[in-house]
C-alpha atoms as an extended CHARMM CRD file, in Angstrom:
* protein
*
       213  EXT
         1         1  MET       CA            184.6350000000       52.0520000000      141.6670000000  PROA      1               0.0000000000
         2         2  THR       CA            186.7300000000       51.2660000000      138.5940000000  PROA      2               0.0000000000
         3         3  ARG       CA            183.8150000000       49.3150000000      137.1410000000  PROA      3               0.0000000000
         4         4  VAL       CA            181.6270000000       52.4600000000      137.3010000000  PROA      4               0.0000000000
         5         5  ILE       CA            184.2090000000       54.8220000000      135.8460000000  PROA      5               0.0000000000
         6         6  VAL       CA            184.9520000000       52.7120000000      132.7660000000  PROA      6               0.0000000000
         7         7  PRO       CA            181.3660000000       52.6930000000      131.3520000000  PROA      7               0.0000000000
         8         8  VAL       CA            181.0560000000       56.4210000000      132.0310000000  PROA      8               0.0000000000
         9         9  LEU       CA            184.2780000000       57.1430000000      130.1990000000  PROA      9               0.0000000000
        10        10  THR       CA            183.1390000000       54.9350000000      127.3520000000  PROA      10              0.0000000000
        11        11  LEU       CA            179.8720000000       56.8650000000      127.0490000000  PROA      11              0.0000000000
        12        12  LEU       CA            181.7090000000       60.2080000000      127.1330000000  PROA      12              0.0000000000
        13        13  VAL       CA            184.1130000000       59.1310000000      124.4030000000  PROA      13              0.0000000000
        14        14  ALA       CA            181.2530000000       57.8510000000      122.2540000000  PROA      14              0.0000000000
        15        15  ALA       CA            179.3400000000       61.1120000000      122.6940000000  PROA      15              0.0000000000
        16        16  ALA       CA            182.4040000000       63.1540000000      121.7970000000  PROA      16              0.0000000000
        17        17  LEU       CA            182.9410000000       61.0980000000      118.6570000000  PROA      17              0.0000000000
        18        18  ALA       CA            179.2940000000       61.5150000000      117.6800000000  PROA      18              0.0000000000
        19        19  VAL       CA            179.5230000000       65.2970000000      118.0550000000  PROA      19              0.0000000000
        20        20  LEU       CA            182.7520000000       65.3920000000      116.0620000000  PROA      20              0.0000000000
        21        21  LEU       CA            181.2360000000       63.3240000000      113.2430000000  PROA      21              0.0000000000
        22        22  TRP       CA            178.1120000000       65.5010000000      113.2060000000  PROA      22              0.0000000000
        23        23  LEU       CA            180.2210000000       68.6590000000      112.9280000000  PROA      23              0.0000000000
        24        24  LEU       CA            182.2340000000       67.1850000000      110.0830000000  PROA      24              0.0000000000
        25        25  PHE       CA            179.2820000000       65.9660000000      108.0340000000  PROA      25              0.0000000000
        26        26  ALA       CA            176.5370000000       68.4130000000      109.0580000000  PROA      26              0.0000000000
        27        27  PRO       CA            174.4740000000       70.2580000000      106.3330000000  PROA      27              0.0000000000
        28        28  PRO       CA            175.4720000000       73.8120000000      105.2750000000  PROA      28              0.0000000000
        29        29  SER       CA            175.2380000000       76.4610000000      107.9570000000  PROA      29              0.0000000000
        30        30  ASN       CA            171.8870000000       77.8850000000      106.7560000000  PROA      30              0.0000000000
        31        31  VAL       CA            170.1370000000       74.5990000000      107.5900000000  PROA      31              0.0000000000
        32        32  GLY       CA            172.4180000000       73.2560000000      110.3590000000  PROA      32              0.0000000000
        33        33  TRP       CA            173.4150000000       74.2970000000      113.8340000000  PROA      33              0.0000000000
        34        34  PHE       CA            174.2110000000       77.8610000000      112.7100000000  PROA      34              0.0000000000
        35        35  ALA       CA            170.6200000000       78.4220000000      111.5860000000  PROA      35              0.0000000000
        36        36  VAL       CA            169.2930000000       77.0850000000      114.8580000000  PROA      36              0.0000000000
        37        37  PHE       CA            171.3470000000       79.3920000000      117.0310000000  PROA      37              0.0000000000
        38        38  SER       CA            171.6730000000       82.4180000000      114.7270000000  PROA      38              0.0000000000
        39        39  ASP       CA            169.4110000000       85.4660000000      114.8820000000  PROA      39              0.0000000000
        40        40  SER       CA            167.8350000000       84.9220000000      111.4340000000  PROA      40              0.0000000000
        41        41  SER       CA            164.3770000000       86.0880000000      110.3450000000  PROA      41              0.0000000000
        42        42  ASP       CA            161.1780000000       84.1020000000      110.7810000000  PROA      42              0.0000000000
        43        43  ASP       CA            161.2050000000       82.8190000000      107.2110000000  PROA      43              0.0000000000
        44        44  GLY       CA            164.2440000000       80.6170000000      107.9490000000  PROA      44              0.0000000000
        45        45  LEU       CA            166.6480000000       82.5430000000      105.7100000000  PROA      45              0.0000000000
        46        46  SER       CA            170.0590000000       83.4340000000      107.0530000000  PROA      46              0.0000000000
        47        47  PRO       CA            171.0100000000       87.1300000000      106.7880000000  PROA      47              0.0000000000
        48        48  ALA       CA            173.2690000000       86.3770000000      103.8320000000  PROA      48              0.0000000000
        49        49  LEU       CA            170.2920000000       85.0830000000      101.8320000000  PROA      49              0.0000000000
        50        50  ASP       CA            167.7100000000       87.6160000000      102.9300000000  PROA      50              0.0000000000
        51        51  ASP       CA            166.8830000000       90.0510000000      100.0740000000  PROA      51              0.0000000000
        52        52  SER       CA            166.4380000000       92.8610000000      102.5940000000  PROA      52              0.0000000000
        53        53  SER       CA            169.9840000000       92.5340000000      103.9130000000  PROA      53              0.0000000000
        54        54  GLY       CA            171.4240000000       94.7050000000      101.1640000000  PROA      54              0.0000000000
        55        55  ILE       CA            174.1550000000       92.1640000000      100.3640000000  PROA      55              0.0000000000
        56        56  GLU       CA            174.8830000000       91.9590000000       96.6480000000  PROA      56              0.0000000000
        57        57  PRO       CA            174.7060000000       88.5300000000       94.9630000000  PROA      57              0.0000000000
        58        58  PRO       CA            178.0160000000       86.9340000000       93.9550000000  PROA      58              0.0000000000
        59        59  SER       CA            179.5460000000       88.3280000000       90.7770000000  PROA      59              0.0000000000
        60        60  GLY       CA            178.7460000000       86.4590000000       87.5750000000  PROA      60              0.0000000000
        61        61  ILE       CA            175.1130000000       85.7340000000       88.5260000000  PROA      61              0.0000000000
        62        62  GLU       CA            172.6950000000       87.6870000000       86.3450000000  PROA      62              0.0000000000
        63        63  PRO       CA            169.3750000000       88.8610000000       87.8660000000  PROA      63              0.0000000000
        64        64  PRO       CA            166.2140000000       87.3900000000       86.2960000000  PROA      64              0.0000000000
        65        65  SER       CA            165.0540000000       89.2010000000       83.1770000000  PROA      65              0.0000000000
        66        66  VAL       CA            161.9180000000       91.3580000000       83.3800000000  PROA      66              0.0000000000
        67        67  ILE       CA            159.0750000000       90.3020000000       81.0900000000  PROA      67              0.0000000000
        68        68  GLU       CA            157.6790000000       93.3320000000       79.3260000000  PROA      68              0.0000000000
        69        69  PRO       CA            153.8670000000       93.6390000000       79.0380000000  PROA      69              0.0000000000
        70        70  PRO       CA            152.3100000000       93.1820000000       75.5820000000  PROA      70              0.0000000000
        71        71  LEU       CA            152.6730000000       96.1650000000       73.2880000000  PROA      71              0.0000000000
        72        72  LEU       CA            149.5840000000       98.3120000000       72.9440000000  PROA      72              0.0000000000
        73        73  ILE       CA            147.7960000000       98.0980000000       69.6120000000  PROA      73              0.0000000000
        74        74  GLU       CA            147.9090000000      101.3100000000       67.6370000000  PROA      74              0.0000000000
        75        75  PRO       CA            144.4020000000      102.7790000000       67.1780000000  PROA      75              0.0000000000
        76        76  VAL       CA            142.8680000000      103.0420000000       63.7130000000  PROA      76              0.0000000000
        77        77  GLU       CA            141.1590000000      106.3910000000       63.2700000000  PROA      77              0.0000000000
        78        78  ILE       CA            137.6350000000      106.6930000000       61.8730000000  PROA      78              0.0000000000
        79        79  PRO       CA            137.9550000000      107.2900000000       58.1170000000  PROA      79              0.0000000000
        80        80  ALA       CA            136.3170000000      110.3400000000       56.6310000000  PROA      80              0.0000000000
        81        81  SER       CA            134.2800000000      108.0280000000       54.3720000000  PROA      81              0.0000000000
        82        82  ALA       CA            132.7620000000      106.0810000000       57.2850000000  PROA      82              0.0000000000
        83        83  VAL       CA            128.9530000000      106.0220000000       57.4350000000  PROA      83              0.0000000000
        84        84  PRO       CA            127.1830000000      106.7860000000       60.7430000000  PROA      84              0.0000000000
        85        85  ALA       CA            124.6670000000      104.2660000000       62.0950000000  PROA      85              0.0000000000
        86        86  THR       CA            122.7770000000      103.3870000000       65.2740000000  PROA      86              0.0000000000
        87        87  VAL       CA            123.0780000000      100.0850000000       67.1240000000  PROA      87              0.0000000000
        88        88  ASN       CA            119.8160000000       98.1360000000       67.2920000000  PROA      88              0.0000000000
        89        89  TYR       CA            120.9780000000       94.8440000000       68.7780000000  PROA      89              0.0000000000
        90        90  VAL       CA            124.1270000000       92.7470000000       69.1810000000  PROA      90              0.0000000000
        91        91  HSD       CA            123.3640000000       89.1030000000       68.3710000000  PROA      91              0.0000000000
        92        92  ASP       CA            126.7440000000       87.5320000000       69.1390000000  PROA      92              0.0000000000
        93        93  GLY       CA            130.4270000000       88.3880000000       69.1710000000  PROA      93              0.0000000000
        94        94  ASP       CA            130.6180000000       89.2060000000       65.4660000000  PROA      94              0.0000000000
        95        95  THR       CA            127.0090000000       89.7740000000       64.3330000000  PROA      95              0.0000000000
        96        96  LEU       CA            124.7530000000       92.7610000000       65.0310000000  PROA      96              0.0000000000
        97        97  PHE       CA            121.9040000000       94.8690000000       63.6300000000  PROA      97              0.0000000000
        98        98  LEU       CA            122.2200000000       98.5600000000       62.7660000000  PROA      98              0.0000000000
        99        99  THR       CA            120.0030000000      101.3780000000       61.6200000000  PROA      99              0.0000000000
       100       100  THR       CA            121.6480000000      103.1920000000       58.7120000000  PROA      100             0.0000000000
       101       101  PRO       CA            120.4620000000      105.9150000000       56.3300000000  PROA      101             0.0000000000
       102       102  ALA       CA            119.7610000000      103.1830000000       53.7540000000  PROA      102             0.0000000000
       103       103  ASP       CA            118.3820000000      100.3820000000       55.9750000000  PROA      103             0.0000000000
       104       104  PRO       CA            116.4720000000      100.5760000000       59.2880000000  PROA      104             0.0000000000
       105       105  ASN       CA            117.5560000000       97.0650000000       60.3560000000  PROA      105             0.0000000000
       106       106  LEU       CA            120.8100000000       96.1850000000       58.6110000000  PROA      106             0.0000000000
       107       107  LYS       CA            122.2830000000       92.8010000000       59.5490000000  PROA      107             0.0000000000
       108       108  VAL       CA            126.0450000000       93.1520000000       59.9010000000  PROA      108             0.0000000000
       109       109  ARG       CA            128.8440000000       90.6070000000       60.0390000000  PROA      109             0.0000000000
       110       110  LEU       CA            132.0180000000       92.1950000000       61.3750000000  PROA      110             0.0000000000
       111       111  LEU       CA            134.9160000000       92.0900000000       58.9430000000  PROA      111             0.0000000000
       112       112  ALA       CA            138.2320000000       90.3610000000       59.6820000000  PROA      112             0.0000000000
       113       113  VAL       CA            137.0690000000       88.5220000000       62.8200000000  PROA      113             0.0000000000
       114       114  ASP       CA            135.5470000000       85.2350000000       63.8900000000  PROA      114             0.0000000000
       115       115  THR       CA            134.2710000000       84.8000000000       67.4420000000  PROA      115             0.0000000000
       116       116  PRO       CA            133.1520000000       81.5940000000       69.2340000000  PROA      116             0.0000000000
       117       117  GLU       CA            129.5790000000       80.3960000000       68.6060000000  PROA      117             0.0000000000
       118       118  ILE       CA            126.7080000000       80.8310000000       71.0720000000  PROA      118             0.0000000000
       119       119  GLY       CA            123.3600000000       79.0980000000       71.6750000000  PROA      119             0.0000000000
       120       120  ASP       CA            122.9750000000       75.4010000000       70.8430000000  PROA      120             0.0000000000
       121       121  ASN       CA            126.4620000000       75.3210000000       69.3370000000  PROA      121             0.0000000000
       122       122  LEU       CA            128.0550000000       77.1640000000       72.2400000000  PROA      122             0.0000000000
       123       123  GLU       CA            131.8400000000       77.2940000000       72.1150000000  PROA      123             0.0000000000
       124       124  CYS       CA            134.4110000000       78.3290000000       74.6840000000  PROA      124             0.0000000000
       125       125  LEU       CA            134.0460000000       82.0720000000       75.4960000000  PROA      125             0.0000000000
       126       126  GLY       CA            131.1440000000       82.4820000000       73.0720000000  PROA      126             0.0000000000
       127       127  ASP       CA            128.9480000000       84.1820000000       75.6670000000  PROA      127             0.0000000000
       128       128  GLU       CA            131.8720000000       86.2550000000       76.9330000000  PROA      128             0.0000000000
       129       129  ALA       CA            132.6640000000       87.5150000000       73.4280000000  PROA      129             0.0000000000
       130       130  THR       CA            129.0140000000       88.4980000000       72.9720000000  PROA      130             0.0000000000
       131       131  ALA       CA            128.9810000000       90.3440000000       76.2950000000  PROA      131             0.0000000000
       132       132  TYR       CA            132.1990000000       92.1120000000       75.3530000000  PROA      132             0.0000000000
       133       133  LEU       CA            130.7520000000       93.3800000000       72.0610000000  PROA      133             0.0000000000
       134       134  ARG       CA            127.5300000000       94.4550000000       73.7760000000  PROA      134             0.0000000000
       135       135  GLY       CA            129.6360000000       96.4540000000       76.2030000000  PROA      135             0.0000000000
       136       136  LEU       CA            131.3530000000       98.2080000000       73.3270000000  PROA      136             0.0000000000
       137       137  LEU       CA            128.1290000000       98.7260000000       71.3610000000  PROA      137             0.0000000000
       138       138  PRO       CA            125.1560000000       99.3400000000       73.6670000000  PROA      138             0.0000000000
       139       139  GLU       CA            121.7620000000       99.6030000000       71.9940000000  PROA      139             0.0000000000
       140       140  GLY       CA            121.0360000000      103.1060000000       70.7300000000  PROA      140             0.0000000000
       141       141  SER       CA            124.6850000000      104.1110000000       70.5410000000  PROA      141             0.0000000000
       142       142  THR       CA            126.1230000000      105.8000000000       67.4710000000  PROA      142             0.0000000000
       143       143  VAL       CA            128.7740000000      104.0030000000       65.4440000000  PROA      143             0.0000000000
       144       144  TYR       CA            130.6580000000      104.5620000000       62.2010000000  PROA      144             0.0000000000
       145       145  THR       CA            130.9220000000      101.8600000000       59.5500000000  PROA      145             0.0000000000
       146       146  LEU       CA            133.0900000000      101.1210000000       56.5480000000  PROA      146             0.0000000000
       147       147  ALA       CA            132.8650000000       98.3510000000       53.9400000000  PROA      147             0.0000000000
       148       148  ASP       CA            135.7460000000       96.7510000000       52.0420000000  PROA      148             0.0000000000
       149       149  THR       CA            135.8410000000       95.6790000000       48.3910000000  PROA      149             0.0000000000
       150       150  GLU       CA            133.2350000000       92.9250000000       48.8640000000  PROA      150             0.0000000000
       151       151  PRO       CA            130.3280000000       94.4230000000       50.8780000000  PROA      151             0.0000000000
       152       152  LEU       CA            128.1820000000       91.2830000000       51.3450000000  PROA      152             0.0000000000
       153       153  ASP       CA            128.8100000000       87.6900000000       52.4340000000  PROA      153             0.0000000000
       154       154  GLN       CA            127.0780000000       84.5880000000       51.0430000000  PROA      154             0.0000000000
       155       155  TYR       CA            124.1560000000       85.0760000000       53.4390000000  PROA      155             0.0000000000
       156       156  GLY       CA            123.5190000000       88.6590000000       52.3760000000  PROA      156             0.0000000000
       157       157  ARG       CA            124.9270000000       90.1940000000       55.5290000000  PROA      157             0.0000000000
       158       158  SER       CA            126.8140000000       93.4630000000       55.2570000000  PROA      158             0.0000000000
       159       159  LEU       CA            130.5210000000       93.0410000000       55.9320000000  PROA      159             0.0000000000
       160       160  LEU       CA            131.7220000000       96.0730000000       57.8710000000  PROA      160             0.0000000000
       161       161  PHE       CA            134.3600000000       97.5790000000       60.0630000000  PROA      161             0.0000000000
       162       162  VAL       CA            132.6490000000       99.3530000000       62.9660000000  PROA      162             0.0000000000
       163       163  TRP       CA            133.9910000000      102.1910000000       65.1320000000  PROA      163             0.0000000000
       164       164  THR       CA            132.4490000000      103.4410000000       68.3570000000  PROA      164             0.0000000000
       165       165  SER       CA            131.6550000000      107.1320000000       68.7160000000  PROA      165             0.0000000000
       166       166  SER       CA            134.8430000000      107.4780000000       70.7860000000  PROA      166             0.0000000000
       167       167  GLY       CA            136.9120000000      106.1640000000       67.8680000000  PROA      167             0.0000000000
       168       168  GLU       CA            137.5280000000      102.5590000000       68.9660000000  PROA      168             0.0000000000
       169       169  LEU       CA            137.5800000000      100.0060000000       66.1290000000  PROA      169             0.0000000000
       170       170  VAL       CA            135.5670000000       97.1310000000       67.5920000000  PROA      170             0.0000000000
       171       171  ASN       CA            136.8550000000       94.5610000000       65.0800000000  PROA      171             0.0000000000
       172       172  LEU       CA            140.3980000000       95.2410000000       66.2500000000  PROA      172             0.0000000000
       173       173  SER       CA            139.3990000000       95.3120000000       69.9280000000  PROA      173             0.0000000000
       174       174  LEU       CA            137.7950000000       91.8700000000       69.7030000000  PROA      174             0.0000000000
       175       175  VAL       CA            141.0090000000       90.4060000000       68.3260000000  PROA      175             0.0000000000
       176       176  SER       CA            143.4260000000       92.2570000000       70.6160000000  PROA      176             0.0000000000
       177       177  SER       CA            141.3880000000       91.1720000000       73.6730000000  PROA      177             0.0000000000
       178       178  GLY       CA            141.4540000000       87.5210000000       72.6500000000  PROA      178             0.0000000000
       179       179  TYR       CA            137.7220000000       87.2100000000       71.9340000000  PROA      179             0.0000000000
       180       180  ALA       CA            138.1510000000       86.6610000000       68.1860000000  PROA      180             0.0000000000
       181       181  GLU       CA            140.4830000000       85.1820000000       65.6220000000  PROA      181             0.0000000000
       182       182  ALA       CA            141.6940000000       87.1930000000       62.6690000000  PROA      182             0.0000000000
       183       183  VAL       CA            139.9760000000       85.9720000000       59.4860000000  PROA      183             0.0000000000
       184       184  PHE       CA            140.2990000000       87.4190000000       55.9750000000  PROA      184             0.0000000000
       185       185  ILE       CA            138.2540000000       85.9980000000       53.0990000000  PROA      185             0.0000000000
       186       186  GLY       CA            138.3780000000       86.8260000000       49.3920000000  PROA      186             0.0000000000
       187       187  GLY       CA            139.3430000000       90.3520000000       48.4330000000  PROA      187             0.0000000000
       188       188  ASN       CA            138.4900000000       91.9390000000       51.7890000000  PROA      188             0.0000000000
       189       189  ARG       CA            142.0190000000       92.6820000000       52.9950000000  PROA      189             0.0000000000
       190       190  MET       CA            141.6570000000       96.1390000000       54.4940000000  PROA      190             0.0000000000
       191       191  LEU       CA            143.5770000000       96.5040000000       57.7850000000  PROA      191             0.0000000000
       192       192  GLU       CA            144.9350000000       92.9700000000       57.4600000000  PROA      192             0.0000000000
       193       193  ALA       CA            148.3420000000       93.8370000000       58.9020000000  PROA      193             0.0000000000
       194       194  GLU       CA            146.8490000000       95.6830000000       61.8970000000  PROA      194             0.0000000000
       195       195  VAL       CA            144.3870000000       92.9320000000       62.8070000000  PROA      195             0.0000000000
       196       196  GLU       CA            146.9210000000       90.1270000000       62.4330000000  PROA      196             0.0000000000
       197       197  ALA       CA            149.4070000000       92.0560000000       64.5700000000  PROA      197             0.0000000000
       198       198  ALA       CA            146.7190000000       92.3430000000       67.2570000000  PROA      198             0.0000000000
       199       199  GLU       CA            146.1560000000       88.5940000000       67.0780000000  PROA      199             0.0000000000
       200       200  ASP       CA            149.8900000000       87.9470000000       67.5190000000  PROA      200             0.0000000000
       201       201  VAL       CA            149.9110000000       90.0580000000       70.6870000000  PROA      201             0.0000000000
       202       202  ALA       CA            146.8120000000       88.3090000000       72.0920000000  PROA      202             0.0000000000
       203       203  GLN       CA            148.2480000000       84.8720000000       71.3390000000  PROA      203             0.0000000000
       204       204  GLY       CA            151.5990000000       85.7380000000       72.8770000000  PROA      204             0.0000000000
       205       205  ALA       CA            149.9200000000       86.9700000000       76.0570000000  PROA      205             0.0000000000
       206       206  GLY       CA            147.4900000000       84.0190000000       76.2510000000  PROA      206             0.0000000000
       207       207  LEU       CA            144.4570000000       86.3050000000       76.2610000000  PROA      207             0.0000000000
       208       208  GLY       CA            140.8770000000       85.0860000000       75.8970000000  PROA      208             0.0000000000
       209       209  ILE       CA            140.5300000000       82.0770000000       73.6050000000  PROA      209             0.0000000000
       210       210  TRP       CA            144.3110000000       81.7120000000       73.4130000000  PROA      210             0.0000000000
       211       211  GLY       CA            144.5530000000       81.0050000000       77.1210000000  PROA      211             0.0000000000
       212       212  ALA       CA            141.1730000000       79.6720000000       78.2240000000  PROA      212             0.0000000000
       213       213  CYS       CA            140.1170000000       77.4670000000       75.3090000000  PROA      213             0.0000000000
């Protein structure tokens, strides 16, 4: 009988020691025995860590800062000197054809912008920039145009700012949406500050070419 009792006692003592050691060196309560037997939510969080519990975080811990959305670009109103025209066709993101009082098929290169190439030299977002401009300037729509100090480029294209009939400056919209870079050449510096500010916002937000290309 004594031979039977001694092994049993030995096993009981060993089990008690194992439990004691486990209690002493167990993980924190939210992942140990407390979590197993507590009435916590399905996501495994103890009530003290659950955001819905209403318990305030310990003092000294600052909540994460809120990232503000990009600032809206201030609109540029149609100048009184702008010339009305009709959209014939948008070729790409920065080139189009207009009917004006002086020319029935005026080839226009948009001022202050440079969009990705299309066709055989297709660049990232080239087709998307073209589609964006076509959405702003559907064929047959009325627009308002304004030249800067140098009205033509080296290819004879008219360099213009173009507004939609609703008053949206498409040059600025292309840049603020991330479909174009801001580019100023020679003496054509009209609206330089506004367009470059729009580019800064687009870059900071990773829009269009600044995030996808």
